[in-house]
C-alpha positions as CSV (number, residue, x, y, z in Angstrom):
1,M,-12.5,-9.3,31.0
2,R,-13.5,-10.9,28.1
3,R,-11.6,-8.3,26.1
4,K,-8.8,-9.2,27.7
5,T,-9.1,-13.1,27.4
6,A,-9.8,-12.4,23.6
7,L,-6.6,-10.2,23.1
8,A,-4.6,-13.4,24.7
9,L,-6.2,-15.6,22.0
10,T,-5.3,-13.4,19.4
11,T,-1.5,-12.6,20.1
12,F,0.2,-14.8,18.3
13,I,-2.2,-15.3,15.5
14,A,-2.4,-11.2,15.1
15,A,1.1,-10.7,14.8
16,G,1.8,-13.4,12.2
17,F,5.0,-14.2,14.1
18,W,7.3,-17.0,13.7
19,S,11.0,-16.7,14.0
20,G,11.8,-20.1,14.4
21,G,14.5,-21.5,16.7
22,A,17.1,-19.8,18.7
23,F,17.0,-16.4,17.0
24,A,14.6,-14.6,19.0
25,S,16.6,-11.6,20.3
26,E,15.1,-8.6,22.7
27,V,14.1,-6.5,19.4
28,A,11.9,-9.5,18.4
29,D,10.1,-9.7,21.5
30,E,9.5,-6.0,21.0
31,I,7.9,-6.7,17.8
32,V,5.8,-9.7,18.8
33,V,4.3,-7.1,21.5
34,V,3.5,-4.8,19.2
35,G,1.9,-7.0,17.1
36,K,-0.9,-8.4,19.1
37,V,-3.2,-5.4,18.4
38,L,-4.0,-3.1,16.0
39,Y,-3.0,-0.2,18.7
40,T,-0.1,0.2,21.3
41,D,0.5,3.0,23.2
42,Q,3.0,4.0,20.3
43,V,0.7,3.4,17.2
44,N,-2.8,3.9,16.8
45,A,-4.2,2.5,13.3
46,L,-7.5,2.1,14.5
47,K,-7.7,4.6,17.2
48,A,-8.8,2.2,20.0
49,P,-7.4,-0.9,21.9
50,T,-9.6,-3.6,20.2
51,P,-8.5,-7.4,19.9
52,I,-8.5,-8.0,16.4
53,I,-11.2,-10.9,16.7
54,D,-13.3,-7.7,17.7
55,V,-12.7,-5.7,14.8
56,P,-15.3,-5.9,11.8
57,Q,-13.7,-5.9,9.1
58,S,-10.9,-8.1,7.4
59,L,-7.2,-7.1,8.2
60,S,-3.7,-8.5,7.8
61,I,-0.9,-8.0,9.8
62,I,2.9,-8.4,8.4
63,T,5.4,-8.2,11.2
64,A,9.2,-7.2,10.5
65,D,10.2,-10.6,12.0
66,E,8.0,-12.1,9.2
67,I,9.3,-9.3,6.8
68,A,12.8,-10.2,6.8
69,L,12.2,-13.9,7.1
70,R,10.4,-13.4,4.1
71,G,12.6,-11.3,2.1
72,F,10.3,-8.9,1.2
73,T,11.9,-5.5,0.1
74,S,9.0,-3.7,-1.4
75,V,5.6,-2.9,-0.1
76,G,4.6,-4.7,-3.5
77,E,5.6,-8.1,-2.5
78,L,3.9,-7.8,1.0
79,V,0.7,-7.7,-1.2
80,N,1.3,-10.8,-2.7
81,Y,0.5,-12.8,-0.1
82,T,-2.5,-10.7,1.2
83,P,-6.0,-12.0,0.4
84,G,-8.4,-9.5,-1.3
85,V,-5.5,-7.2,-2.6
86,N,-3.5,-7.3,-5.5
87,T,-0.7,-5.0,-7.3
88,S,-1.2,-2.6,-9.9
89,Q,1.9,-1.4,-12.4
90,G,1.9,2.3,-11.1
91,E,3.9,3.2,-14.1
92,G,6.8,1.7,-13.1
93,H,7.3,4.9,-10.3
94,R,5.5,4.2,-7.6
95,D,3.7,2.0,-5.0
96,S,-0.1,1.6,-6.6
97,I,-2.1,-1.3,-4.8
98,V,-5.9,-2.8,-6.1
99,F,-7.5,-3.4,-2.8
100,R,-11.0,-5.6,-3.3
101,G,-10.7,-4.1,-7.4
102,V,-9.9,-0.5,-6.2
103,R,-6.7,0.6,-7.6
104,S,-5.3,3.5,-5.1
105,T,-2.1,5.0,-5.0
106,A,-3.2,7.0,-2.4
107,D,-4.6,4.9,0.4
108,F,-1.2,4.8,2.2
109,Y,-0.3,5.7,5.8
110,I,2.4,6.0,8.3
111,D,1.8,5.3,11.7
112,G,-2.0,6.2,10.9
113,V,-1.1,9.3,9.1
114,R,-2.1,9.6,5.6
115,D,0.9,9.3,3.5
116,D,-0.5,10.3,-0.3
117,V,2.1,11.0,-2.4
118,Q,3.3,8.6,-5.0
119,Y,6.8,7.1,-4.4
120,Y,7.8,3.6,-3.4
121,R,7.5,3.2,0.2
122,P,10.6,1.7,2.1
123,L,10.2,-1.4,4.8
124,Y,13.6,-0.5,6.4
125,N,12.4,1.1,9.6
126,L,8.9,-0.8,10.5
127,E,7.5,-2.6,13.3
128,Q,4.9,-4.1,11.2
129,V,2.3,-3.5,8.3
130,E,-1.6,-3.1,8.8
131,I,-3.4,-4.0,5.5
132,L,-7.2,-3.0,6.3
133,R,-9.9,-3.8,3.8
134,G,-13.5,-2.6,2.8
135,P,-14.0,1.2,3.2
136,N,-12.0,3.2,6.1
137,A,-13.5,6.5,5.8
138,L,-14.9,6.9,9.7
139,L,-11.1,6.9,10.9
140,F,-9.4,8.0,7.7
141,G,-10.9,10.0,5.9
142,R,-11.5,10.5,2.1
143,G,-10.6,7.7,0.0
144,G,-10.0,4.3,1.5
145,T,-12.8,3.0,-0.4
146,G,-11.2,-1.0,-0.8
147,G,-8.6,-0.9,2.1
148,I,-5.8,0.9,3.4
149,L,-2.3,0.3,4.4
150,N,-0.6,1.5,7.3
151,R,3.4,1.6,8.0
152,V,3.8,1.4,11.8
153,T,7.3,2.9,12.5
154,K,9.8,1.4,14.9
155,K,10.4,3.8,18.4
156,G,13.3,4.2,20.9
157,V,12.9,1.6,23.4
158,I,13.6,2.9,27.2
159,G,15.3,0.5,29.2
160,E,17.3,-1.4,26.4
161,T,20.7,-1.0,24.2
162,F,20.9,-3.0,21.6
163,T,22.6,-2.4,17.3
164,G,20.9,-4.8,14.7
165,F,22.0,-5.3,11.7
166,Q,21.2,-6.8,7.9
167,A,23.2,-7.4,4.6
168,G,21.8,-9.2,1.7
169,V,23.0,-9.4,-2.3
170,D,20.8,-11.4,-4.7
171,T,22.0,-13.1,-8.4
172,F,21.3,-10.0,-10.2
173,G,23.7,-8.1,-8.4
174,E,21.4,-5.8,-6.0
175,F,22.6,-5.4,-2.5
176,G,22.0,-3.4,0.3
177,F,22.1,-3.2,4.2
178,Q,20.0,-1.8,7.1
179,I,21.2,-1.0,10.8
180,D,18.8,-0.2,13.7
181,A,20.5,0.9,16.7
182,N,18.7,1.6,20.0
183,Y,20.4,3.5,23.0
184,S,18.6,4.0,26.3
185,A,20.4,7.4,27.6
186,S,18.2,7.5,31.1
187,D,14.9,6.0,32.7
188,N,12.9,8.3,31.2
189,A,14.9,9.1,27.7
190,A,16.1,6.7,24.4
191,F,17.1,7.6,20.8
192,R,16.9,5.1,18.1
193,I,18.3,5.5,14.4
194,N,17.3,3.0,11.7
195,A,19.3,3.5,8.4
196,M,19.4,1.9,5.0
197,Y,21.0,1.8,1.9
198,E,20.0,-0.6,-1.1
199,R,21.8,-0.4,-5.1
200,L,19.4,-1.8,-7.4
201,N,19.3,-4.1,-10.2
202,N,17.0,-6.7,-11.7
203,H,16.5,-8.8,-14.7
204,R,15.6,-6.0,-16.9
205,D,18.1,-4.1,-19.4
206,F,19.5,-0.8,-18.5
207,Y,17.6,-1.1,-14.8
208,D,19.8,0.5,-11.9
209,G,19.4,3.0,-8.9
210,D,19.9,3.4,-5.6
211,R,17.8,4.2,-2.4
212,F,19.0,5.6,1.1
213,G,16.8,6.3,4.3
214,V,17.8,7.2,7.8
215,N,15.3,7.7,10.4
216,P,16.4,8.9,13.8
217,T,13.9,8.9,16.3
218,A,13.7,9.8,20.2
219,K,11.0,8.8,22.9
220,F,10.8,10.6,26.4
221,N,8.5,9.6,29.1
222,L,7.4,13.5,30.4
223,G,5.8,11.3,33.1
224,P,4.5,8.6,34.4
225,A,1.5,8.9,32.5
226,T,2.8,11.0,29.2
227,T,5.1,9.9,26.5
228,L,6.4,12.0,23.6
229,D,8.0,10.5,20.1
230,L,9.8,12.5,17.8
231,S,11.1,11.4,14.6
232,Y,13.0,12.9,11.1
233,E,12.9,10.7,8.2
234,Y,15.1,11.3,5.1
235,I,14.4,9.7,2.1
236,N,16.7,9.8,-1.5
237,H,15.8,7.1,-4.0
238,D,16.7,7.1,-7.8
239,R,15.6,4.3,-10.2
240,F,15.1,3.5,-13.7
241,V,11.6,3.6,-14.7
242,D,10.5,0.7,-16.9
243,R,6.7,0.5,-18.2
244,G,6.9,-3.2,-19.5
245,I,5.8,-4.5,-22.9
246,P,3.0,-4.4,-25.4
247,T,0.0,-7.0,-26.0
248,G,-0.3,-8.5,-29.1
249,S,-3.1,-9.2,-31.4
250,D,-4.4,-12.3,-29.0
251,G,-4.7,-9.2,-26.5
252,R,-1.7,-11.2,-24.1
253,P,1.7,-9.8,-23.8
254,V,3.9,-10.5,-26.5
255,E,6.3,-13.2,-24.9
256,A,8.9,-12.9,-27.8
257,F,9.4,-8.9,-26.4
258,K,10.0,-10.3,-22.9
259,D,13.8,-9.2,-22.9
260,I,13.4,-5.7,-24.8
261,V,13.0,-2.5,-22.4
262,F,10.9,0.3,-24.6
263,G,12.9,3.0,-23.2
264,D,15.4,5.0,-22.7
265,P,18.4,4.3,-20.5
266,E,19.2,7.7,-20.3
267,V,15.6,9.1,-20.0
268,N,13.6,6.8,-18.2
269,F,14.2,7.6,-14.4
270,H,12.7,8.8,-11.6
271,E,14.0,11.0,-8.7
272,L,12.6,11.5,-5.1
273,E,13.8,13.7,-2.0
274,A,11.7,13.6,1.3
275,H,11.9,15.3,4.3
276,L,9.5,13.7,7.2
277,L,8.9,15.1,10.2
278,R,6.6,13.1,13.1
279,A,5.6,14.2,16.4
280,S,2.9,12.4,19.0
281,I,2.4,12.8,22.5
282,Q,0.4,10.2,24.5
283,H,-1.2,10.9,28.1
284,T,-3.2,8.7,30.0
285,F,-5.5,10.6,32.3
286,S,-6.9,7.7,34.1
287,E,-7.5,4.0,33.3
288,S,-10.3,4.6,31.4
289,L,-9.4,7.8,29.5
290,K,-6.4,8.1,27.2
291,G,-5.3,10.9,24.9
292,N,-2.7,11.5,22.1
293,L,-1.8,14.5,20.0
294,S,0.3,14.2,16.4
295,A,1.7,16.5,14.3
296,F,3.2,15.5,10.6
297,Y,5.2,17.3,8.2
298,G,6.3,16.3,4.7
299,D,8.0,17.8,2.0
300,Y,8.2,15.8,-1.4
301,D,9.9,16.6,-4.4
302,K,9.7,14.3,-7.1
303,Q,10.5,13.9,-10.7
304,Y,10.2,11.1,-13.2
305,Q,10.1,10.8,-16.7
306,N,9.9,8.4,-19.4
307,F,9.2,6.6,-22.9
308,Y,6.8,4.0,-22.9
309,V,4.4,1.8,-25.6
310,S,1.0,3.8,-26.4
311,G,0.4,1.7,-29.6
312,Y,1.7,-1.5,-31.6
313,D,-0.7,-3.3,-34.2
314,Q,0.8,-6.8,-34.3
315,A,-1.0,-8.1,-37.4
316,T,-0.6,-4.8,-39.6
317,T,3.0,-3.8,-38.3
318,P,4.6,-6.6,-36.1
319,D,8.3,-4.9,-36.4
320,V,7.3,-1.8,-35.4
321,V,6.1,-0.1,-32.1
322,T,5.1,3.7,-30.9
323,L,6.6,5.3,-28.3
324,D,4.8,8.3,-26.4
325,G,6.7,9.7,-23.2
326,Y,6.4,12.9,-20.7
327,I,8.3,14.7,-17.7
328,D,6.2,14.8,-14.6
329,T,7.5,16.7,-11.7
330,T,5.5,17.0,-8.1
331,D,6.7,19.6,-5.4
332,R,4.4,18.7,-2.1
333,Q,4.3,19.6,1.3
334,N,1.7,18.1,3.9
335,L,1.3,19.5,7.2
336,I,-0.9,16.8,9.5
337,L,-2.2,17.8,12.8
338,S,-4.7,15.0,14.6
339,G,-6.1,14.5,18.0
340,N,-7.9,11.8,19.7
341,L,-9.3,10.6,22.9
342,V,-10.1,7.3,23.9
343,G,-12.3,6.5,27.0
344,E,-14.0,3.3,28.3
345,F,-16.7,3.8,30.6
346,A,-20.2,1.9,31.6
347,T,-23.6,3.1,31.4
348,G,-27.2,1.3,32.0
349,G,-25.3,-2.0,32.0
350,F,-23.4,-1.4,28.7
351,G,-19.7,-0.9,28.6
352,H,-18.4,1.5,25.9
353,T,-15.1,2.2,24.3
354,V,-15.5,6.3,22.9
355,I,-12.9,7.3,20.3
356,F,-13.6,11.0,19.9
357,G,-11.0,12.6,17.5
358,G,-10.6,15.5,14.9
359,E,-7.8,15.9,12.3
360,Y,-6.8,19.6,10.2
361,I,-4.4,18.6,6.7
362,N,-3.0,21.5,4.8
363,T,-1.4,20.3,1.4
364,S,0.4,22.4,-0.9
365,S,1.3,20.8,-4.0
366,D,2.5,22.2,-7.3
367,Q,2.6,20.0,-10.4
368,D,3.4,20.1,-14.4
369,R,3.8,17.6,-16.9
370,F,5.5,18.1,-20.5
371,N,4.6,15.4,-23.4
372,S,7.3,14.3,-25.3
373,F,7.9,16.3,-28.5
374,W,9.2,14.7,-31.9
375,N,11.1,16.8,-34.4
376,T,9.7,14.5,-37.1
377,T,5.8,14.1,-36.1
378,M,6.0,17.4,-34.4
379,D,4.0,15.7,-31.6
380,D,4.2,13.2,-28.9
381,N,4.2,10.2,-30.4
382,E,6.8,8.4,-33.0
383,T,7.6,5.0,-34.1
384,F,10.9,3.0,-33.3
385,F,11.8,-0.8,-35.0
386,I,11.2,-3.0,-32.4
387,M,14.7,-4.7,-31.2
388,R,17.3,-4.7,-28.3
389,P,17.9,-2.1,-27.4
390,L,15.9,0.0,-29.6
391,E,17.7,2.7,-31.7
392,L,16.9,5.3,-28.7
393,R,19.4,6.8,-26.5
394,G,19.4,10.2,-24.8
395,G,16.1,11.4,-26.8
396,V,17.8,11.0,-29.8
397,G,17.4,7.3,-32.2
398,V,16.3,6.7,-35.5
399,N,12.7,6.1,-36.6
400,A,11.1,3.2,-38.0
401,G,11.1,5.2,-41.4
402,G,15.1,5.7,-41.0
403,M,15.4,9.0,-40.2
404,P,17.2,10.5,-37.4
405,T,14.8,12.0,-34.5
406,T,15.2,14.1,-31.2
407,N,12.9,14.6,-28.6
408,D,12.2,17.7,-26.9
409,F,10.5,17.7,-23.4
410,T,10.2,21.7,-23.1
411,I,7.9,22.4,-26.0
412,D,4.5,20.7,-25.2
413,L,3.0,21.7,-22.1
414,N,0.1,19.1,-21.1
415,D,-0.7,21.0,-17.6
416,D,0.8,22.9,-14.9
417,T,-1.3,23.6,-11.5
418,R,-1.3,24.9,-8.0
419,V,-3.2,23.3,-6.0
420,S,-4.3,24.4,-1.8
421,I,-6.3,22.0,0.0
422,D,-7.1,22.4,3.7
423,V,-9.7,19.7,5.3
424,F,-11.3,19.9,8.6
425,S,-12.5,16.5,9.9
426,A,-14.3,15.3,13.0
427,Y,-15.2,11.5,14.1
428,I,-16.9,10.2,17.4
429,Q,-17.3,6.1,17.3
430,D,-18.8,4.1,20.4
431,Q,-18.0,0.1,20.4
432,I,-20.8,-0.9,22.9
433,E,-20.7,-3.9,24.5
434,I,-24.5,-5.3,25.0
435,T,-24.0,-8.3,26.6
436,D,-20.7,-10.7,27.2
437,W,-21.8,-12.1,23.1
438,L,-22.8,-9.3,21.6
439,D,-21.1,-5.5,20.5
440,V,-22.5,-2.6,18.5
441,V,-19.9,-0.2,16.9
442,V,-21.6,2.7,15.8
443,G,-19.8,5.8,14.3
444,V,-20.1,9.2,12.0
445,R,-17.5,11.0,10.7
446,F,-17.6,14.4,9.2
447,D,-15.5,16.2,6.6
448,S,-15.0,19.2,5.2
449,F,-12.5,19.3,1.8
450,D,-11.8,22.3,0.2
451,I,-9.7,22.7,-2.7
452,E,-8.5,25.7,-4.8
453,V,-6.7,24.9,-8.2
454,F,-4.8,27.5,-10.1
455,N,-4.2,26.5,-13.7
456,V,-0.9,28.3,-15.3
457,P,-1.3,27.9,-18.9
458,A,-4.9,28.8,-18.9
459,V,-4.9,31.7,-15.8
460,E,-7.7,30.6,-14.0
461,T,-8.7,29.5,-10.5
462,R,-11.3,27.1,-10.4
463,T,-12.4,26.3,-6.4
464,R,-14.7,23.5,-4.7
465,K,-15.8,22.8,-1.0
466,D,-17.1,19.2,-0.5
467,E,-18.4,18.4,2.8
468,E,-19.4,14.8,3.6
469,V,-20.9,12.3,6.3
470,S,-19.3,9.1,6.6
471,P,-21.1,6.5,8.8
472,R,-19.8,3.2,10.2
473,F,-22.2,0.5,11.8
474,G,-20.8,-3.0,12.9
475,V,-22.5,-6.1,14.7
476,I,-20.5,-8.6,16.5
477,L,-21.3,-11.9,17.9
478,K,-19.3,-14.0,20.6
479,P,-20.6,-17.3,20.8
480,Q,-17.7,-18.0,22.5
481,E,-14.7,-16.5,23.5
482,N,-12.6,-17.5,20.5
483,V,-15.2,-16.9,17.9
484,S,-16.7,-13.6,16.9
485,I,-19.4,-13.5,14.1
486,Y,-19.6,-9.8,12.4
487,G,-21.5,-7.8,10.2
488,S,-20.6,-4.3,9.0
489,Y,-21.8,-1.8,6.7
490,S,-19.2,1.7,6.1
491,E,-19.2,4.4,3.9
492,S,-16.5,6.6,2.0
493,F,-16.1,9.2,-0.6
494,L,-13.7,10.4,-3.1
495,P,-13.2,14.4,-4.2
496,R,-14.0,15.0,-7.9
497,S,-10.0,16.2,-7.9
498,G,-9.2,13.1,-7.6
499,E,-6.4,10.8,-5.5
500,Q,-3.5,13.4,-6.3
501,F,-5.8,16.4,-7.1
502,A,-3.8,17.9,-9.7
503,N,-7.2,19.9,-11.5
504,I,-10.7,20.2,-11.3
505,N,-11.0,21.9,-14.6
506,G,-13.5,21.4,-17.2
507,D,-17.0,20.2,-15.4
508,N,-15.0,18.7,-12.3
509,N,-15.8,21.4,-10.2
510,A,-19.3,20.9,-10.8
511,L,-19.4,17.1,-9.9
512,D,-20.0,16.0,-6.4
513,P,-17.6,13.2,-5.0
514,D,-18.0,9.4,-5.9
515,T,-19.3,7.8,-2.9
516,Y,-18.7,4.1,-1.8
517,S,-20.8,2.0,0.1
518,N,-19.4,-1.2,1.9
519,L,-21.4,-4.6,3.3
520,E,-19.5,-7.2,4.6
521,A,-20.0,-10.0,7.0
522,G,-17.4,-12.7,8.4
523,V,-16.2,-15.2,10.9
524,K,-12.8,-15.0,13.0
525,W,-12.4,-18.4,14.6
526,D,-9.1,-18.6,16.8
527,I,-9.1,-22.3,16.6
528,N,-6.1,-22.5,19.5
529,P,-4.0,-19.9,20.8
530,V,-1.7,-20.1,18.2
531,L,-3.8,-20.7,14.9
532,S,-6.7,-18.7,13.8
533,L,-9.0,-19.0,10.6
534,T,-11.0,-15.8,9.4
535,T,-13.8,-15.4,6.7
536,A,-15.8,-12.4,4.9
537,I,-17.9,-11.9,2.3
538,F,-18.5,-8.1,0.9
539,E,-20.3,-6.0,-1.3
540,I,-18.4,-2.4,-2.4
541,E,-21.0,-0.6,-4.3
542,Q,-19.8,3.0,-6.6
543,S,-22.1,5.5,-6.9
544,S,-20.6,8.4,-9.1
545,P,-22.1,11.6,-10.5
546,Q,-22.0,12.5,-14.5
547,V,-23.2,15.3,-16.3
548,A,-26.4,13.9,-18.3
549,D,-25.7,13.6,-22.2
550,N,-29.1,15.2,-23.1
551,D,-29.2,18.1,-20.2
552,P,-26.1,19.4,-18.6
553,S,-27.5,21.0,-15.9
554,T,-28.4,17.5,-14.3
555,L,-26.6,14.5,-13.6
556,D,-26.7,10.8,-14.0
557,I,-25.7,8.6,-11.2
558,I,-23.9,6.0,-12.4
559,D,-23.8,2.5,-9.8
560,S,-21.7,-0.4,-9.9
561,K,-20.6,-3.6,-7.7
562,I,-17.8,-5.5,-6.7
563,Q,-18.8,-8.7,-4.9
564,G,-16.2,-10.8,-3.0
565,F,-15.0,-13.7,-0.8
566,E,-12.0,-13.9,1.5
567,A,-10.4,-16.7,3.6
568,Q,-7.2,-16.6,5.8
569,L,-5.6,-19.5,7.8
570,Q,-2.6,-18.3,10.1
571,G,-0.5,-19.7,12.9
572,E,1.1,-23.0,14.2
573,I,-0.3,-26.1,12.7
574,T,2.5,-27.8,15.1
575,E,5.3,-26.7,17.0
576,R,7.8,-26.6,14.1
577,W,4.9,-25.8,11.4
578,F,3.8,-22.2,10.6
579,V,1.4,-21.5,7.9
580,S,-0.3,-18.4,6.2
581,A,-2.6,-19.0,3.6
582,G,-5.0,-16.9,1.8
583,Y,-7.7,-16.9,-0.7
584,S,-9.9,-14.5,-2.6
585,Y,-12.9,-14.6,-4.7
586,L,-13.8,-11.3,-6.8
587,D,-16.4,-10.3,-9.3
588,G,-17.9,-7.4,-10.8
589,E,-19.4,-5.5,-14.1
590,Q,-19.1,-2.1,-15.4
591,V,-21.9,0.1,-15.2
592,N,-22.2,3.0,-17.5
593,R,-25.3,5.5,-18.5
594,M,-27.0,2.7,-20.2
595,G,-26.8,0.2,-17.2
596,P,-24.5,-3.0,-17.2
597,T,-22.2,-3.7,-19.7
598,G,-21.5,-7.1,-19.5
599,L,-17.8,-6.1,-19.1
600,R,-15.6,-6.9,-16.1
601,P,-13.7,-4.0,-14.2
602,I,-9.8,-4.5,-15.2
603,E,-7.3,-5.9,-12.2
604,L,-9.6,-8.1,-10.7
605,P,-8.8,-11.7,-10.8
606,E,-11.7,-14.2,-10.0
607,H,-9.4,-16.2,-7.7
608,M,-6.3,-15.4,-5.9
609,F,-4.7,-17.6,-3.7
610,S,-1.2,-17.8,-1.5
611,I,0.1,-19.9,1.0
612,W,3.5,-19.5,2.6
613,N,4.9,-22.8,5.0
614,N,7.8,-22.3,7.8
615,F,9.4,-25.6,8.8
616,Q,11.6,-25.3,11.5
617,A,13.7,-28.2,10.9
618,T,16.3,-28.7,13.7
619,D,17.4,-25.7,16.6
620,K,19.2,-24.0,14.5
621,F,17.8,-25.0,10.8
622,G,14.6,-23.9,9.0
623,L,13.1,-24.1,5.7
624,G,10.3,-21.9,3.6
625,L,8.2,-22.5,1.1
626,G,5.3,-20.3,-0.6
627,L,3.0,-20.3,-3.4
628,T,0.9,-17.3,-4.8
629,Y,-1.4,-17.8,-7.8
630,Q,-3.4,-15.1,-9.3
631,D,-6.3,-15.7,-11.9
632,E,-6.3,-14.1,-14.6
633,S,-7.8,-10.6,-15.6
634,F,-8.3,-7.6,-17.9
635,I,-5.8,-4.8,-18.2
636,D,-8.5,-2.4,-20.5
637,N,-11.9,-1.7,-19.6
638,A,-13.0,-3.2,-23.3
639,N,-11.8,-6.3,-21.8
640,T,-9.8,-6.8,-24.9
641,A,-6.1,-6.9,-23.3
642,V,-5.7,-9.8,-20.6
643,L,-3.0,-10.2,-18.1
644,P,-2.4,-14.3,-18.0
645,S,-3.0,-16.1,-15.3
646,Y,0.0,-17.5,-13.0
647,I,1.6,-19.4,-10.0
648,R,4.6,-18.8,-8.6
649,L,7.1,-20.7,-6.1
650,D,9.2,-19.2,-3.4
651,A,11.5,-20.7,-0.8
652,A,13.9,-19.8,1.9
653,A,16.3,-21.4,4.0
654,Y,17.8,-20.4,7.1
655,Y,20.5,-21.2,9.6
656,D,21.2,-19.6,13.3
657,V,24.8,-19.3,13.7
658,S,23.9,-18.4,17.3
659,D,21.5,-16.3,18.9
660,K,22.6,-13.3,17.4
661,L,23.6,-14.3,14.1
662,R,21.3,-15.7,11.2
663,L,22.3,-16.8,7.9
664,Q,19.7,-16.9,5.2
665,V,18.8,-17.5,1.3
666,N,15.5,-16.5,-0.2
667,L,14.9,-17.8,-3.6
668,E,12.4,-16.7,-6.0
669,N,10.3,-18.2,-9.1
670,L,11.8,-21.7,-8.0
671,T,10.4,-23.0,-11.3
672,D,12.0,-20.0,-13.8
673,E,7.9,-19.4,-14.6
674,L,7.7,-16.5,-17.2
675,Y,4.9,-14.3,-15.9
676,F,3.3,-11.2,-15.8
677,P,2.5,-10.1,-12.5
678,N,0.8,-6.4,-13.1
679,A,0.0,-3.7,-15.4
680,H,-0.7,-0.1,-16.3
681,S,-2.4,-0.1,-19.6
682,T,-2.7,-2.4,-22.9
683,H,0.7,-2.1,-23.7
684,Q,2.4,-1.5,-20.4
685,V,2.6,-5.0,-19.0
686,S,5.4,-5.9,-16.0
687,V,7.5,-8.8,-16.9
688,G,8.4,-11.0,-13.7
689,A,12.2,-11.9,-12.8
690,P,12.8,-15.1,-13.4
691,V,14.1,-17.4,-10.7
692,N,16.9,-15.7,-8.5
693,A,18.4,-15.9,-5.0
694,R,18.8,-13.2,-2.0
695,F,21.8,-14.2,0.1
696,S,21.5,-12.6,3.5
697,I,22.8,-12.4,7.0
698,K,21.2,-10.7,9.8
699,G,22.2,-10.3,13.7
700,Q,23.0,-8.7,16.5
701,L,26.1,-6.6,17.8
């Protein structure tokens, strides 16, 4: 009974949903339902029907309605308003998130299934996005050190027929549209299709591109206790790759270069074509036992190439920059099979919610990279005068010495590998209700990670098999129904083949995985049924085995730590005022073989703060106002290159023409602040967009 009450109390808060006024369609109502907890019969992120107030870790949920209201078009925009999480540049061709100081390009999931290929993930077909912080290896396996991001897709709705749409254009000239159509064929079947098209543009020279996605799905009730969901998604994405601008003698981005693109308008590009198939069957054996099986197959074909700044000496040669470049291709197929049983029962006066599951992953990944090769330098670097634009087009230009120069991407092979991976996993977790005010969570996961890498140029095959056990333990105290105080400990690991497992050459196949442990304690308080406050303190410790300098047969174990604090307030202050606010404090120190270095880890802002307010002025008209602040952080490990702090103001206004039609404008960077949101390395710093507006129309047919 207590769990049901807690679920009711967290319904509104967990969803983060506030559509405002009369614009609340049947589709929006469904989104509210899905957003109540991190579990429904259709989607399973935490594998068990646990109310958010009883989850012993930090998490945030962004619903589809909130995505639309805030004007989000990318994963990076979602992250800007999430405490403890910031973005990395991702070399201009992929999502890259820093979870509590740990950069990741692979801790992404879709409907709870691993989605580790490097690309920009669309938002058009989502019910909600779930961002979980802290290691999550028990439920998700390797990685997940600082957190994971799970996208929950829309499914067919039986018994309803509707068509929703939205279209928009911004002041840069970017435009796009989406459609969401559901057809209930019978009492036991429904078909749904989500589709989108975007014509890309922004404030930077040469930037353009197209993105297209279509996702037909089907839902079938095979019986009173069995549901089958089928999905196919096609994604096609082309875009210009922009690696940003260099830093100067003071270690900060050179503001005078803010309008210069250090790339080639014909060479810098990214192409992705992906086919994703998903199937999931859920069966209710009884009121206390449920099970699900899922299958996922993804086929990804990706290529990107670029020039970028590899060197700049402002003091000696202020008008000259050094460019490097490469072309990279990835052909990957992922097959993932998983199943779970979730049972609720009582023994000895204790209540149990037990998850038992297993997973098999087979990955085949072929990748190669060719460095740039200039006929003037006979290597991958060449110098050019800094101007707008650079004297470079199609890989042909004039270098800083005034000589014609030509690049060839077919001469200097950097690497060419063929990778095969097999992963077998099994896990069990028990959330034990000791009393009405005390729960204990215990669990363990076993992973067998077997990788084989064929290095084509060296005609060499290397293998490694890692078998790791990842435990989890948590305690949840409930002094009253609307308050939980929790503590948790968990572990995760990352094999030395890395997130993208390109190779285990050199000494990497002799090294054990990096391991991570996490301690977290927090408080979750449902102030009232429509307002919640959550806080957490945490510590992440990394242990990284390294070959000892003085004895290659032994290992040095290098430990480093990141500590922090998070707070989030979300919900209704009044009936007409919704707020979502977050703050995080992060601290850490680099550690090497000699011990603590006194240097701060990269991409670790000490303070981050965000707040978004929605004001319902009338029954039809509403306003939004938001602010994000990010403290300065270091771009390089030597702490000589700095990403400056910034404050950005955003706003929105919307008018409901009718119950089925809304007009909306979203304003970004109201004060026209020059800011630099993220970076990849010392001389690759992203330039934030100036003030701009996006006009959109949303409705139902």
